[in-house]
C-alpha positions as CSV (number, residue, x, y, z in Angstrom):
1,M,20.2,25.6,-31.2
2,A,21.6,21.7,-31.3
3,P,19.9,19.5,-33.9
4,L,17.5,17.0,-32.5
5,D,19.5,14.1,-33.4
6,S,22.1,15.3,-31.1
7,L,20.0,15.4,-28.1
8,P,20.9,12.8,-25.3
9,L,18.3,10.0,-25.0
10,A,16.6,11.6,-21.9
11,A,15.8,14.7,-23.6
12,R,14.3,13.1,-26.4
13,Q,12.1,10.6,-24.1
14,L,11.1,13.9,-22.3
15,L,10.0,15.5,-25.7
16,A,8.4,12.4,-26.8
17,L,5.8,12.9,-23.9
18,Y,4.6,16.1,-25.1
19,L,4.3,15.1,-28.9
20,S,1.6,13.2,-30.8
21,P,2.2,9.9,-32.4
22,A,1.6,11.7,-35.6
23,D,4.3,14.3,-34.8
24,L,6.7,11.6,-33.5
25,D,6.4,9.6,-36.8
26,S,7.2,13.1,-38.6
27,L,10.0,13.7,-36.4
28,A,11.2,10.0,-37.1
29,L,11.7,10.8,-40.7
30,S,14.1,13.5,-40.2
31,S,17.0,11.6,-39.7
32,K,18.2,8.1,-39.3
33,A,19.2,9.2,-35.6
34,C,15.8,10.4,-34.8
35,Q,14.0,7.4,-36.5
36,S,16.1,5.3,-34.6
37,A,15.3,7.1,-31.3
38,Y,11.7,7.7,-31.8
39,N,11.1,4.1,-32.7
40,N,12.7,3.1,-29.5
41,N,10.4,0.8,-27.3
42,A,11.5,2.6,-24.1
43,I,10.2,5.7,-25.3
44,W,6.9,4.5,-26.2
45,K,6.7,2.7,-22.9
46,S,7.3,5.8,-21.2
47,K,4.6,7.7,-23.2
48,A,2.2,5.0,-22.7
49,A,2.5,5.2,-19.0
50,N,2.6,8.9,-18.9
51,D,-0.5,9.3,-21.1
52,F,-2.5,6.2,-20.0
53,G,-1.0,5.3,-16.7
54,D,1.0,2.1,-16.3
55,L,-1.7,-0.6,-15.6
56,F,1.0,-3.2,-15.8
57,L,2.7,-1.9,-12.7
58,V,-0.7,-1.6,-10.7
59,Y,-1.6,-5.1,-11.8
60,Q,2.1,-6.3,-10.7
61,L,1.7,-4.3,-7.2
62,F,-1.6,-6.3,-6.4
63,H,-0.3,-9.6,-7.7
64,S,2.9,-9.5,-5.6
65,A,1.7,-7.8,-2.6
66,T,-1.3,-9.4,-1.9
67,A,-3.2,-12.9,-2.1
68,L,-6.5,-10.8,-3.7
69,T,-8.1,-12.9,-6.7
70,L,-8.5,-10.5,-9.7
71,A,-10.9,-10.8,-12.7
72,P,-9.3,-13.6,-15.0
73,D,-9.5,-11.1,-18.1
74,L,-6.8,-8.9,-16.0
75,D,-4.7,-11.6,-15.6
76,A,-4.8,-12.3,-19.5
77,K,-4.2,-8.7,-20.2
78,Y,-1.6,-7.4,-17.8
79,T,0.5,-10.6,-16.8
80,T,3.0,-9.7,-19.5
81,E,4.3,-6.5,-20.8
82,P,3.8,-5.8,-24.7
83,G,6.7,-6.5,-26.9
84,N,5.8,-3.5,-29.0
85,W,5.0,-0.3,-26.9
86,R,4.2,1.9,-30.1
87,H,1.6,-0.8,-31.1
88,Y,0.2,-0.8,-27.6
89,Y,0.1,3.0,-27.4
90,L,-1.8,3.3,-30.8
91,K,-4.1,0.6,-29.9
92,R,-4.9,2.2,-26.4
93,E,-5.3,5.5,-28.0
94,Q,-7.8,4.3,-30.4
95,S,-9.9,2.5,-28.1
96,I,-10.3,5.7,-25.8
97,D,-11.0,7.9,-29.0
98,N,-13.7,5.7,-30.0
99,A,-15.3,5.7,-26.4
100,D,-18.3,8.0,-25.6
101,N,-16.2,10.0,-23.1
102,D,-19.1,11.7,-21.5
103,A,-20.8,8.4,-20.8
104,L,-17.6,6.8,-19.9
105,V,-16.9,9.4,-17.3
106,D,-20.6,9.2,-15.9
107,Q,-20.3,5.6,-15.7
108,A,-16.9,5.7,-14.0
109,N,-18.0,8.1,-11.3
110,K,-21.0,5.9,-10.6
111,E,-18.5,2.8,-10.3
112,F,-16.3,4.8,-8.1
113,L,-19.3,5.7,-5.8
114,E,-20.5,2.2,-5.5
115,A,-16.7,1.0,-4.7
116,Q,-16.9,3.1,-1.6
117,E,-20.0,1.4,-0.6
118,Y,-18.2,-1.9,-1.3
119,L,-15.5,-1.0,0.7
120,K,-17.6,0.0,3.8
121,S,-19.2,-3.5,3.5
122,F,-15.8,-5.0,3.9
123,Q,-15.0,-3.2,6.8
124,E,-18.2,-4.3,8.2
125,G,-18.1,-8.0,7.3
126,G,-14.4,-8.6,6.4
127,N,-15.0,-10.5,3.1
128,I,-11.8,-10.2,1.4
129,Q,-13.0,-11.3,-1.9
130,V,-14.8,-7.8,-1.8
131,L,-11.4,-6.1,-2.0
132,G,-10.5,-8.3,-5.3
133,N,-13.9,-7.5,-6.8
134,V,-13.4,-3.6,-6.3
135,A,-9.7,-3.5,-7.5
136,S,-10.7,-5.3,-10.6
137,K,-13.3,-2.8,-11.6
138,M,-11.1,0.2,-10.5
139,M,-8.5,-1.2,-12.9
140,W,-10.9,-1.7,-15.9
141,I,-12.3,1.9,-15.5
142,L,-8.8,3.2,-15.8
143,D,-8.2,1.2,-18.8
144,L,-10.8,3.3,-20.6
145,C,-10.7,6.4,-18.3
146,P,-6.9,6.7,-17.2
147,A,-7.4,10.3,-15.8
148,H,-9.9,9.1,-12.8
149,A,-7.7,10.0,-9.8
150,G,-10.6,8.4,-7.8
151,C,-9.7,4.9,-9.0
152,Y,-6.1,5.2,-7.8
153,Y,-7.4,6.3,-4.7
154,I,-9.6,3.3,-4.2
155,L,-6.8,1.0,-5.4
156,G,-4.4,2.8,-2.6
157,F,-6.9,2.7,0.0
158,I,-7.2,-1.2,-0.8
159,L,-3.6,-1.7,-0.4
160,F,-3.5,0.3,2.9
161,V,-6.2,-1.8,4.6
162,L,-4.2,-4.5,3.7
163,N,-1.1,-2.9,5.3
164,H,0.9,-2.9,2.1
165,L,1.6,1.0,2.7
166,E,4.8,1.6,0.3
167,E,2.7,-0.1,-2.5
168,A,-0.2,2.1,-1.5
169,L,1.9,5.2,-1.9
170,V,3.0,4.3,-5.3
171,L,-0.6,4.1,-6.5
172,L,-1.4,7.4,-4.8
173,E,1.3,9.2,-6.4
174,M,-0.2,8.0,-9.8
175,G,-3.6,9.5,-8.9
176,K,-1.8,12.7,-7.8
177,N,-0.1,12.8,-11.3
178,V,-3.3,12.6,-13.2
179,D,-5.2,14.9,-11.0
180,P,-3.2,16.9,-8.3
181,E,-6.4,18.5,-7.2
182,F,-8.0,15.3,-6.1
183,G,-7.9,16.1,-2.2
184,P,-8.5,12.6,-0.6
185,I,-5.4,11.4,-1.9
186,G,-3.3,13.9,0.0
187,G,-5.0,13.1,3.3
188,M,-4.2,9.3,2.7
189,E,-0.7,9.8,1.8
190,R,-0.2,11.8,5.1
191,E,-1.8,9.1,7.2
192,I,0.5,6.4,5.8
193,Q,3.6,8.6,5.9
194,N,2.6,9.0,9.6
195,I,2.2,5.3,10.1
196,L,5.5,4.6,8.3
197,S,7.2,7.2,10.5
198,G,6.0,5.3,13.5
199,Y,7.4,2.2,12.3
200,R,10.7,3.3,11.1
201,G,11.3,5.8,13.8
202,T,13.0,9.1,13.2
203,K,16.4,10.4,14.2
204,D,14.8,10.8,17.9
205,E,12.8,7.5,17.6
206,A,13.9,3.9,17.7
207,P,12.2,1.9,15.0
208,L,9.4,-0.5,15.9
209,M,9.2,-2.5,12.7
210,E,12.0,-3.9,10.3
211,G,10.3,-4.9,7.3
212,E,7.1,-6.9,8.3
213,S,8.6,-8.1,11.7
214,L,9.1,-6.5,15.1
215,S,12.2,-4.4,15.3
216,R,15.2,-6.2,17.3
217,Q,14.9,-3.7,20.0
218,L,11.3,-3.6,20.2
219,K,11.1,-7.6,20.5
220,A,13.8,-7.4,23.3
221,V,11.7,-4.7,25.2
222,L,8.6,-6.8,24.8
223,L,10.2,-10.1,25.8
224,E,11.4,-8.3,29.0
225,L,7.9,-7.0,29.7
226,F,6.5,-10.1,29.2
227,Q,8.9,-12.0,31.7
228,S,8.2,-9.3,34.3
229,F,4.4,-10.4,34.2
230,D,5.2,-14.1,33.9
231,K,5.8,-14.8,37.7
232,D,6.1,-18.3,37.6
233,R,8.4,-18.4,34.6
234,D,6.5,-21.1,32.5
235,G,6.4,-19.3,29.3
236,A,2.8,-18.2,29.3
237,L,0.7,-15.6,30.9
238,R,-2.4,-17.6,33.1
239,P,-5.2,-15.5,33.3
240,E,-4.2,-13.9,36.5
241,E,-1.1,-12.4,35.1
242,L,-2.6,-11.5,31.7
243,D,-5.3,-9.6,33.6
244,A,-2.4,-8.0,35.8
245,F,-0.4,-7.0,32.4
246,I,-3.8,-5.7,30.9
247,Y,-4.8,-3.6,33.9
248,A,-1.1,-2.1,34.4
249,T,-1.5,-1.0,30.7
250,N,-4.8,0.8,30.6
251,G,-6.4,0.4,33.8
252,L,-9.0,-2.2,33.0
253,H,-9.8,-5.7,34.2
254,P,-11.1,-7.4,31.1
255,P,-13.6,-10.2,31.4
256,E,-12.6,-13.8,31.4
257,P,-13.6,-14.6,27.8
258,F,-11.4,-11.9,26.5
259,L,-8.4,-13.3,28.0
260,R,-9.2,-16.7,26.6
261,Q,-9.7,-15.1,23.1
262,M,-6.3,-13.7,23.3
263,G,-4.7,-16.9,23.8
264,Q,-6.8,-18.5,21.0
265,K,-5.8,-15.8,18.5
266,F,-2.4,-14.9,19.1
267,G,-1.0,-18.5,20.6
268,S,-1.6,-20.3,23.6
269,N,-0.1,-23.4,25.5
270,A,-2.2,-26.7,26.4
271,Q,-3.9,-24.7,29.2
272,G,-5.1,-21.8,27.0
273,W,-2.9,-19.4,28.1
274,L,-1.2,-16.6,25.9
275,T,2.4,-17.7,25.5
276,Q,5.3,-15.7,24.6
277,D,5.1,-15.8,21.0
278,G,1.5,-14.9,21.4
279,F,2.4,-12.0,23.3
280,L,4.6,-11.0,20.5
281,G,1.9,-11.7,18.1
282,F,-0.5,-9.3,19.8
283,Y,2.2,-6.5,19.7
284,L,3.0,-7.2,16.1
285,E,-0.7,-6.6,15.0
286,Q,-1.2,-3.8,17.2
287,T,2.1,-2.0,16.1
288,L,0.8,-2.5,12.5
289,D,-2.5,-1.2,13.1
290,D,-1.3,1.7,15.2
291,P,2.4,2.1,16.1
292,S,1.5,5.0,18.5
293,E,-0.5,2.6,20.8
294,T,2.5,0.3,21.2
295,R,4.7,3.5,22.1
296,N,2.4,4.7,24.6
297,D,2.0,1.0,26.2
298,L,5.8,1.0,26.6
299,G,5.6,4.6,28.2
300,V,3.2,3.2,30.8
301,H,5.5,0.3,31.7
302,G,8.3,2.3,32.2
303,Y,10.2,2.6,29.0
304,D,10.9,5.7,27.0
305,P,8.4,5.6,24.1
306,Y,10.8,6.9,21.7
307,S,14.1,5.5,22.4
308,L,12.7,2.2,24.0
309,N,15.1,2.6,26.6
310,K,14.0,1.8,30.4
311,K,13.6,4.8,32.2
312,M,15.9,5.5,35.1
313,E,14.2,5.0,38.5
314,E,13.6,8.5,40.1
């Protein structure tokens, strides 16, 4: 067997994940190479993330991807990574060891259930600060109870409803790592992957999105569709034209206030009629919410919903 000090860094990092700090200290005394390796900041950073979760990454995902206001004490604690990860690890370990684990788990479960109720209130009222408050609470629970997969699920759900899907998957993967048996995570992952597949397309589907914008191909199709209903070529759909489009799409004649509201929400001209940019804005929102609905609309209007090409006239 090769001596420990001849192992590559990656192997030493892997070994460090399974050893206690005391064992690592003993190992570090065995040779100068081991001392150098196991005092390595990167090894202790990996061990901290493995044992306690990477709350610095969680914080950065929320800070960079969302406009949510998190608790000020989280800003102070997680804006800057520690310079000495060994010291950070030992401090975290001590704070967790000193906590009343049973009481902490009971409180964490209570907070988790309350968080779900708060999220329901957000879905009903749309108060964005509710999400910031819940996210802050989940991070504080993870600070003392790092194996609570439900907190990662809630954090992932918040990013999901804010349409930061890639970031949500990162958090769900963290939750799955601490508790592979936490069922709701798998369901949300599948839902997100289905949405992302709808955005990106597959080998048999043209993409609908490019980053956070409509794909060039979809935009071209929508402009063509808009122009086919803009009979007077004034760059806007007057109420009769918009009504004709909606009726052709789903077989319904919407009330006049609905037609005005579309222009007000997505973009209108001086007369209050939905503009071309407003039309694209509507489809951007719909595609982000449900890409399959956009593909269905295109199918109704004579386009192949997968390739986005115009179907041949029979």
